[in-house]
C-alpha positions as CSV (number, residue, x, y, z in Angstrom):
1,M,-25.7,27.4,0.3
2,S,-24.2,27.1,-3.2
3,L,-20.9,25.4,-3.9
4,N,-18.1,25.3,-6.5
5,I,-15.5,22.5,-6.3
6,V,-12.0,22.8,-7.7
7,I,-9.9,19.6,-7.8
8,L,-6.2,20.1,-8.2
9,A,-4.8,17.2,-10.3
10,A,-1.8,18.6,-12.2
11,G,1.0,17.0,-10.2
12,Q,3.6,14.9,-12.1
13,G,4.2,12.3,-9.4
14,K,7.9,11.7,-10.1
15,R,8.2,9.2,-7.2
16,M,5.6,7.0,-8.9
17,N,8.2,6.2,-11.5
18,S,5.5,5.7,-14.1
19,A,4.5,7.2,-17.5
20,C,0.9,7.1,-16.2
21,P,-0.3,10.5,-14.7
22,K,-0.4,10.1,-10.9
23,V,-4.1,10.8,-10.6
24,L,-5.0,8.0,-13.0
25,H,-3.3,5.2,-11.0
26,P,-6.0,2.8,-9.7
27,L,-7.1,2.5,-6.1
28,A,-9.7,-0.2,-5.3
29,G,-10.4,-0.6,-9.0
30,K,-10.8,3.0,-10.2
31,P,-8.4,6.0,-10.7
32,L,-7.5,8.2,-7.8
33,L,-9.1,11.2,-9.4
34,R,-12.4,9.2,-10.0
35,H,-12.6,8.7,-6.2
36,V,-12.3,12.4,-5.6
37,I,-14.8,13.3,-8.3
38,D,-17.4,10.8,-7.0
39,T,-17.0,12.3,-3.5
40,A,-17.4,15.8,-5.0
41,R,-20.6,14.8,-6.7
42,A,-22.1,13.7,-3.4
43,L,-21.9,17.3,-2.3
44,A,-24.2,18.4,-5.2
45,P,-22.0,21.3,-6.3
46,Q,-22.9,23.8,-9.0
47,R,-19.6,23.2,-10.8
48,I,-16.7,20.8,-10.6
49,V,-13.5,22.1,-12.2
50,V,-10.5,19.8,-12.5
51,V,-7.0,21.4,-13.0
52,Y,-4.7,19.0,-14.8
53,G,-1.2,19.3,-16.2
54,H,1.2,16.4,-16.4
55,G,-0.1,13.6,-18.6
56,G,-1.6,16.1,-21.1
57,E,-5.0,15.1,-22.4
58,A,-4.9,11.7,-20.9
59,V,-6.6,12.9,-17.7
60,P,-9.7,14.6,-19.3
61,E,-9.9,11.7,-21.8
62,A,-9.9,9.1,-19.0
63,I,-12.6,10.7,-16.9
64,S,-15.4,12.8,-18.4
65,G,-18.8,14.1,-17.3
66,S,-21.3,16.7,-18.3
67,E,-20.8,18.6,-15.1
68,L,-17.0,18.5,-15.2
69,S,-14.8,21.3,-16.6
70,Y,-11.1,20.8,-17.2
71,V,-8.4,23.5,-17.3
72,K,-4.7,23.0,-17.9
73,Q,-2.0,24.3,-15.6
74,E,1.2,24.8,-17.5
75,P,3.7,25.4,-16.1
76,Q,3.0,24.1,-12.6
77,L,3.7,27.0,-10.2
78,G,2.1,25.8,-7.0
79,T,-1.4,25.3,-5.6
80,G,-2.3,29.0,-5.6
81,H,-1.4,29.2,-9.3
82,A,-3.5,26.1,-10.0
83,V,-6.6,27.6,-8.5
84,M,-6.0,30.8,-10.5
85,Q,-6.4,28.7,-13.7
86,A,-9.8,27.5,-12.4
87,V,-11.3,30.9,-11.5
88,P,-12.7,31.7,-15.0
89,E,-14.6,28.4,-14.9
90,I,-16.2,28.7,-11.5
91,G,-19.6,30.2,-10.9
92,P,-20.8,32.8,-8.3
93,A,-21.3,30.3,-5.5
94,D,-21.1,31.0,-1.8
95,L,-18.1,28.8,-1.3
96,T,-15.4,27.2,-3.4
97,L,-14.1,24.0,-2.0
98,V,-10.6,23.0,-3.0
99,L,-9.8,19.3,-3.2
100,Y,-6.8,17.2,-4.4
101,G,-6.9,14.5,-7.1
102,D,-4.3,12.4,-5.2
103,V,-6.2,12.4,-1.9
104,P,-8.8,9.8,-2.7
105,L,-10.3,8.6,0.6
106,T,-11.8,11.8,2.1
107,R,-15.4,11.1,3.1
108,A,-18.2,13.3,1.9
109,G,-19.3,13.7,5.5
110,S,-16.0,15.3,6.5
111,L,-16.3,17.7,3.6
112,K,-19.9,18.6,4.5
113,A,-18.7,19.3,8.0
114,L,-16.0,21.7,6.7
115,V,-18.5,23.5,4.4
116,A,-20.9,23.8,7.3
117,A,-18.2,25.2,9.6
118,A,-17.2,27.8,6.9
119,T,-20.8,28.7,6.3
120,Q,-21.6,29.2,10.0
121,A,-18.5,31.3,10.5
122,K,-19.1,33.3,7.3
123,G,-15.5,32.8,6.5
124,L,-12.7,30.5,5.4
125,G,-12.7,26.9,6.4
126,I,-9.7,24.6,6.6
127,L,-9.7,20.8,7.0
128,T,-7.0,20.1,9.6
129,V,-5.7,17.0,11.3
130,K,-3.3,16.2,14.1
131,L,-0.5,13.8,13.2
132,P,2.1,12.1,15.4
133,D,4.7,12.8,12.7
134,P,3.8,16.0,10.9
135,A,7.0,16.2,8.9
136,G,6.4,17.5,5.4
137,Y,3.1,19.1,6.1
138,G,2.2,22.7,6.5
139,R,1.6,23.7,10.1
140,I,-1.5,25.4,11.5
141,V,-0.3,28.4,13.5
142,R,-2.8,29.6,16.1
143,E,-2.9,32.5,18.4
144,A,-5.2,32.4,21.4
145,G,-6.8,29.3,19.7
146,K,-7.6,31.1,16.5
147,I,-5.9,30.2,13.2
148,T,-3.7,33.0,12.0
149,R,-1.7,31.5,9.2
150,I,-0.3,28.3,7.7
151,V,3.5,27.8,7.3
152,E,4.9,25.3,4.9
153,H,7.3,22.7,6.4
154,K,10.3,24.0,4.4
155,D,9.7,27.5,5.5
156,A,8.9,26.7,9.2
157,S,11.0,27.5,12.1
158,A,12.0,24.9,14.7
159,T,9.2,26.1,17.0
160,E,6.6,25.9,14.1
161,R,7.8,22.5,13.1
162,A,6.9,21.2,16.6
163,I,3.2,21.9,15.9
164,D,1.3,18.7,15.3
165,E,-1.8,20.2,13.7
166,V,-1.4,20.3,10.0
167,N,-3.1,21.6,6.9
168,T,-4.6,18.9,4.7
169,G,-4.8,21.4,1.8
170,I,-8.6,21.1,1.6
171,M,-10.2,24.5,2.0
172,A,-13.7,26.0,1.8
173,I,-13.1,29.6,0.5
174,P,-15.6,32.4,0.2
175,T,-15.9,32.7,-3.6
176,A,-16.4,36.5,-3.5
177,R,-13.0,36.9,-1.8
178,L,-11.1,34.2,-3.9
179,D,-10.1,36.3,-6.9
180,D,-8.7,39.2,-4.8
181,W,-6.7,36.9,-2.5
182,L,-5.2,34.9,-5.4
183,K,-4.1,38.2,-7.1
184,R,-2.2,39.1,-3.8
185,L,-0.2,35.9,-3.7
186,S,3.6,36.0,-3.9
187,N,6.1,33.3,-4.8
188,K,8.8,34.6,-2.5
189,N,9.4,31.4,-0.6
190,A,11.8,28.4,-0.6
191,Q,10.0,26.7,-3.5
192,G,9.4,29.8,-5.6
193,E,5.7,28.9,-5.9
194,Y,2.4,30.5,-5.2
195,Y,1.0,28.8,-2.1
196,L,-2.8,28.7,-1.7
197,T,-2.2,28.5,2.0
198,D,-1.0,32.1,2.0
199,I,-4.6,33.2,1.7
200,V,-5.2,32.3,5.3
201,A,-3.0,35.2,6.5
202,M,-4.8,37.4,4.0
203,A,-8.2,36.4,5.5
204,V,-7.0,37.2,9.0
205,E,-5.7,40.6,7.7
206,D,-9.0,41.3,6.1
207,G,-11.0,40.4,9.2
208,V,-12.5,37.3,7.6
209,P,-13.0,34.5,10.2
210,V,-10.9,31.4,9.7
211,T,-12.3,28.2,11.1
212,S,-11.5,24.5,10.9
213,A,-13.0,21.1,10.8
214,A,-11.4,17.7,11.3
215,P,-12.1,14.3,9.6
216,A,-13.2,11.3,11.7
217,D,-10.0,9.5,10.7
218,A,-6.6,10.8,9.8
219,W,-6.3,8.4,6.8
220,E,-9.0,10.5,5.0
221,T,-6.4,13.1,4.4
222,L,-3.6,10.8,3.1
223,G,-2.3,11.5,-0.3
224,V,-0.4,9.4,-2.9
225,N,3.1,10.4,-4.0
226,S,4.7,6.9,-4.4
227,K,3.8,3.3,-5.1
228,V,4.4,2.6,-1.4
229,Q,1.8,5.2,-0.4
230,L,-0.6,3.9,-3.1
231,A,-0.2,0.3,-1.6
232,E,-0.8,1.6,1.9
233,L,-4.0,3.4,0.8
234,E,-5.2,0.3,-1.1
235,R,-5.0,-1.7,2.2
236,I,-7.0,1.0,4.0
237,A,-9.6,1.1,1.3
238,Q,-10.0,-2.7,1.3
239,R,-10.1,-2.8,5.1
240,N,-12.9,-0.2,5.0
241,T,-14.8,-2.2,2.4
242,A,-14.4,-5.5,4.4
243,N,-15.6,-3.8,7.5
244,A,-18.7,-2.5,5.7
245,L,-19.5,-6.0,4.4
246,L,-19.1,-7.5,7.8
247,E,-21.5,-4.9,9.2
248,Q,-24.0,-5.9,6.5
249,G,-23.8,-9.5,7.7
250,V,-21.5,-11.0,5.1
251,T,-19.2,-13.7,6.4
252,L,-15.6,-13.2,5.4
253,A,-13.1,-16.0,6.2
254,D,-10.4,-13.3,6.6
255,P,-11.2,-9.6,6.2
256,A,-7.6,-8.9,5.3
257,R,-7.7,-11.2,2.3
258,I,-10.5,-9.8,0.1
259,D,-10.1,-7.3,-2.8
260,V,-13.1,-5.3,-4.0
261,R,-12.2,-3.3,-7.1
262,G,-15.6,-1.9,-7.9
263,L,-19.0,-2.4,-6.4
264,L,-20.0,-5.6,-4.5
265,S,-23.6,-6.0,-3.4
266,C,-24.4,-8.9,-1.2
267,G,-27.7,-10.4,0.0
268,R,-28.3,-12.2,3.2
269,D,-26.1,-15.0,4.5
270,V,-23.3,-14.7,1.9
271,S,-20.0,-16.4,2.7
272,I,-16.7,-15.4,1.0
273,D,-13.5,-17.4,1.5
274,V,-10.0,-16.0,1.3
275,N,-8.2,-14.4,-1.6
276,C,-11.3,-13.6,-3.7
277,V,-11.3,-10.6,-6.1
278,F,-14.4,-8.7,-7.2
279,E,-14.1,-6.3,-10.1
280,G,-16.6,-4.1,-11.8
281,E,-20.1,-4.5,-10.5
282,V,-20.9,-7.8,-8.8
283,V,-24.3,-8.7,-7.3
284,L,-24.6,-11.7,-5.0
285,G,-28.1,-12.9,-3.9
286,N,-29.0,-14.6,-0.7
287,D,-27.3,-17.8,0.7
288,I,-24.3,-17.7,-1.7
289,V,-21.0,-19.4,-0.9
290,I,-17.8,-18.2,-2.7
291,G,-14.8,-20.5,-2.3
292,P,-11.2,-19.4,-2.0
293,N,-9.2,-17.8,-4.8
294,C,-12.1,-16.9,-7.0
295,V,-12.3,-13.9,-9.4
296,L,-15.7,-12.4,-10.3
297,K,-16.0,-9.4,-12.7
298,N,-19.3,-7.9,-13.7
299,V,-21.3,-10.9,-12.5
300,S,-24.8,-11.4,-11.1
301,V,-25.4,-14.6,-9.0
302,R,-28.8,-15.6,-7.8
303,A,-29.7,-17.2,-4.4
304,G,-28.3,-20.5,-3.2
305,T,-25.4,-20.9,-5.7
306,I,-22.1,-22.2,-4.7
307,I,-18.9,-21.1,-6.5
308,N,-16.0,-23.4,-5.6
309,A,-12.3,-22.6,-5.4
310,F,-10.3,-21.1,-8.2
311,S,-13.2,-20.2,-10.5
312,H,-12.9,-17.2,-12.8
313,I,-16.2,-15.6,-13.9
314,E,-16.5,-12.5,-16.1
315,D,-19.6,-10.7,-17.6
316,A,-21.8,-13.6,-16.8
317,E,-25.2,-14.3,-15.2
318,I,-25.7,-17.3,-12.9
319,G,-29.1,-18.5,-11.8
320,A,-30.2,-19.9,-8.5
321,H,-28.9,-23.0,-6.8
322,C,-26.1,-23.6,-9.4
323,R,-22.8,-25.3,-8.6
324,I,-19.7,-23.9,-10.2
325,G,-16.2,-25.2,-10.2
326,P,-13.7,-25.7,-8.8
327,Y,-11.5,-24.4,-11.6
328,A,-14.4,-23.4,-13.8
329,R,-14.3,-20.5,-16.2
330,L,-17.3,-18.5,-17.3
331,R,-16.4,-16.0,-20.0
332,P,-18.4,-13.0,-21.3
333,G,-21.9,-13.9,-22.4
334,A,-22.4,-17.0,-20.2
335,K,-25.9,-17.2,-18.9
336,L,-26.9,-20.1,-16.6
337,D,-30.4,-20.9,-15.6
338,E,-31.2,-22.5,-12.2
339,H,-29.7,-25.8,-10.9
340,V,-26.9,-25.8,-13.5
341,H,-23.6,-27.6,-12.8
342,I,-20.4,-26.3,-14.4
343,G,-17.6,-28.4,-13.0
344,N,-13.8,-28.4,-12.9
345,F,-11.9,-27.3,-16.0
346,V,-15.1,-26.5,-17.9
347,E,-15.3,-23.3,-19.9
348,V,-18.5,-21.5,-21.0
349,K,-18.5,-18.6,-23.4
350,N,-21.3,-16.6,-25.0
351,A,-23.7,-19.5,-24.2
352,N,-27.1,-20.0,-22.6
353,V,-27.4,-23.1,-20.4
354,G,-30.9,-24.2,-19.4
355,A,-32.2,-25.4,-16.0
356,G,-30.7,-28.5,-14.6
357,S,-28.1,-29.0,-17.3
358,K,-24.6,-30.3,-16.4
359,A,-21.1,-30.1,-17.7
360,N,-19.2,-31.6,-14.9
361,H,-15.6,-31.7,-16.2
362,L,-13.2,-31.0,-19.0
363,A,-15.5,-29.4,-21.6
364,Y,-15.8,-26.3,-23.7
365,V,-19.2,-24.8,-24.5
366,G,-19.0,-21.7,-26.7
367,D,-21.5,-19.8,-28.8
368,S,-24.2,-22.3,-27.8
369,D,-27.8,-22.5,-26.7
370,V,-28.2,-25.4,-24.3
371,G,-31.6,-26.5,-23.2
372,S,-32.7,-27.9,-19.9
373,G,-31.7,-31.3,-18.5
374,V,-28.7,-31.7,-20.8
375,N,-25.7,-33.8,-19.8
376,I,-22.4,-32.8,-21.4
377,G,-19.7,-35.4,-20.9
378,A,-16.0,-35.1,-20.3
379,G,-13.9,-33.9,-23.1
380,V,-16.8,-32.5,-25.2
381,I,-16.2,-29.3,-27.2
382,T,-18.3,-27.1,-29.4
383,C,-16.2,-26.2,-32.5
384,N,-17.7,-22.7,-33.0
385,Y,-14.9,-21.0,-35.0
386,D,-13.8,-21.8,-38.5
387,G,-10.9,-19.3,-38.5
388,V,-13.1,-16.5,-39.8
389,N,-16.7,-16.8,-38.6
390,K,-18.3,-18.0,-35.4
391,S,-21.4,-20.2,-35.6
392,R,-23.8,-21.4,-32.9
393,T,-24.5,-24.9,-31.6
394,V,-28.1,-25.7,-30.5
395,I,-28.6,-28.5,-28.0
396,E,-32.2,-29.0,-27.2
397,D,-33.8,-30.3,-23.9
398,G,-32.8,-33.6,-22.5
399,V,-29.8,-34.3,-24.8
400,F,-27.0,-36.6,-23.6
401,V,-23.6,-35.9,-25.2
402,G,-21.1,-38.7,-24.6
403,S,-17.6,-38.1,-23.6
404,D,-14.9,-36.8,-26.0
405,S,-17.5,-35.7,-28.6
406,T,-16.9,-32.8,-31.0
407,L,-19.9,-30.7,-32.1
408,V,-19.0,-28.8,-35.3
409,A,-21.1,-25.6,-35.6
410,P,-23.5,-24.7,-37.0
411,V,-25.3,-27.8,-35.8
412,T,-28.4,-28.8,-33.9
413,L,-29.0,-31.7,-31.5
414,R,-32.7,-32.2,-31.3
415,A,-34.6,-32.9,-28.0
416,G,-33.7,-36.2,-26.3
417,A,-30.9,-37.0,-28.8
418,Y,-28.1,-39.3,-27.5
419,I,-24.6,-38.7,-28.9
420,G,-22.3,-41.7,-28.6
421,A,-18.9,-41.1,-27.0
422,G,-16.1,-40.1,-29.3
423,S,-18.4,-38.8,-32.0
424,T,-17.8,-35.9,-34.4
425,I,-21.2,-34.4,-35.2
426,T,-21.4,-32.2,-38.2
427,R,-25.1,-32.6,-39.1
428,E,-28.4,-32.4,-37.2
429,A,-28.9,-35.2,-34.7
430,P,-32.5,-36.3,-34.7
431,A,-34.7,-36.2,-31.6
432,G,-34.8,-39.3,-29.3
433,K,-32.2,-41.3,-31.4
434,L,-28.7,-42.4,-30.9
435,T,-26.2,-40.7,-33.2
436,L,-22.6,-41.6,-33.4
437,T,-19.6,-41.5,-35.7
438,R,-16.8,-44.0,-35.2
439,A,-14.3,-45.9,-37.2
440,K,-14.7,-49.7,-37.0
441,Q,-12.8,-51.3,-34.1
442,M,-10.3,-53.9,-35.3
443,T,-7.9,-56.3,-33.7
444,I,-4.8,-57.2,-35.7
445,D,-3.8,-60.7,-34.7
446,A,-0.5,-60.6,-36.5
447,W,0.7,-57.4,-34.9
448,K,3.8,-57.6,-32.8
449,P,5.0,-54.9,-30.4
450,P,8.2,-53.0,-31.4
451,V,11.4,-54.2,-30.0
452,K,13.9,-51.8,-28.5
453,K,17.1,-51.6,-30.4
454,Q,20.2,-52.6,-28.5
455,K,22.9,-49.9,-28.3
456,P,26.3,-51.0,-29.4
457,E,28.8,-51.8,-26.7
458,P,31.3,-49.0,-26.1
459,K,34.8,-49.6,-27.4
460,A,37.4,-50.3,-24.9
């Protein structure tokens, strides 16, 4: 069975109250349309055609792919008119599956079931769902159990509006029949549009079987037309992700308070506290503990590491059995070897930190190569930027950097060097020696503390 997929993504989304095209609004870290395209790809179609409109070239520019074709619908005259624009781009497949760019949570399994139903019936397949409140949806009209037509809510009679089985808009259509049915569409309805749903009655008239399939969960068919609906779907998506993590054995302190905005891969015995956010691609090894209120973006963490509360980590690699935070920040390019300690209010950027090294509090390590067994004291900073260029600091194995020291790059501290507290280091510190720079301490015996001036008495 060969398959075309057409994704309708031309809607303006006026209720979103945004200049951003509706289908580009993010859900769980990626655009609505990207969710639909990723699901479409899982069905291995011959061709994916995206029909766009509002937002102009922003939609095809935001999401590209060698197997994607984009066609513009202008003006927007309904779903049937949208599919008409896609017909020249589709191939001679058995079925053409029509999806919607603002319906992001449909599972590939539900679509496969629909395609299978249409294939078995050798006809038209419709994904339908029963809703307790079907207001606004097109109703599935059946006679003797067989689907005969779909009536839009605005065109439905009182009897038809009482029907609780509704059309999701998702259809698997025999490609050989599609062009003929589209040419027979009329816009004589309340909206003055060409409804794709009208082809159902044409199929019945032509003796083509019309069948249906239903998703496992009604939320698979929910669309986004407002920020309220977007927020509702975000919670559904996050709940589904949390449930999947729990099934894998991840411990979540509260499944309702985790946000995964990308891909999160977890090893065995991972524990995640509340209010953590994972963005991009995050890989956690075995026996990892993530404290509350942490943000990890494009991060890999090896086994046994603990990341304490309020730590922010982006584009970084963390070795095994490290201790991070609380209140630590690892910026892009930070690479930590095993047993590294990065403590509270320490920032590491574009730096390699060797095994067993420590910066336990109040330090900045940027554009540096730090060896193993290094101790970086409180208040130490690497001065890596001269206002124009960035230079590197090299700290070899076993160096001790005393508190409140300033290392002015480019500079090298040789193995085993000891830097006295409060030093400003601008030249190479030799191996195994104490290097310090300080002004001579003096006590001024004749010094007297200042005396507070008396304010004049106010006049009576």
